[in-house]
N, C-alpha and C positions, 0 to 999 in steps of 0.2 A: 695736818702737820705742816710746819714751816721751817725750812732750813736755809741758812745763809752762810757763806764762806767770807771770812775776814782775816786780814793780816794784823797781827799784834804789832802796834806801832812803837810803844815805849821800849827802850833799849834792854831793860832788865826783864821785860816780859811780865807774866802773871806771878810775882813773888808775893809775899804775904800782904802788903798794903794794897796794891791794885786788885789782888784776888778777893780781899775783903770787900772792897767797893763793888766789885763784880757780883759777889754773892749777895750783898745787901740789895743791889738792884734786881737780881733775879728773884729774890724773896718778895718783891713787891707785886709779883704776878701769880695768879692762880694756876697757870699752865705748868705742866711738867716740862723742865728745861734741862737740856744736856749740852755738854761741850765735848767736841770730838776732835781728837788729834791722831792722825795716823792709824785710823781703825780702832782707837781706844776711846770709849765713851764713858763719861762720868756725869754725875748729877751736878748741875751748875749751882745748886743750892748748898753743896757741901764743900767747905774749905779744904778739908783733907783730900777729897777727890780732885778738885781743881789744881791744888798744889802737886798732887801725885803725877800730873801730866808733864810737869817740868817745862812749861811753856816759856820760851825765851823770845826777845824781840825779833821780828822777821818771820816768825812762825805762822803758817796758815792753820786756822781752826774753823770748825763748823759749829755754829750755834744752832741748836735744834729745839723747837718747842711744840708741844701738843696740848691743846686745851682751848678754853673760851677766849683768851686773850693772847693767843700764840703769835700773831702777826706784830702786835704792839710790843710784846716781850722781846722778840728777835730784833726788831728795829731798835729798840731802846738799848739793848746790850751791844749790838753792833756799833751804835753811835758811841757808846762808852769806850769800847775797844779803840775805835778809830780816833777818839780824842786823845789817846795816849794817857788816860787816867789823870790828866792835868799834871804830869810830871815834866 
């Protein structure tokens, strides 16, 4: 299992468009992937789950992956979040 904490950089957070990019990236990996915010964990491959966390800019989240490509999955998703989703 691989876990990394990252701060959401873009001002509006993970609203519909960035969340869609995030989910598309998560679905490129075989590993099970979760996003955790304040003890609440959701499937990173679920749009409804990710949106339900209400993640806004400046929020710290954990990206957790478990599987054959877990390290690559976490690194890739952390890079996407740190890029601010090109907004």
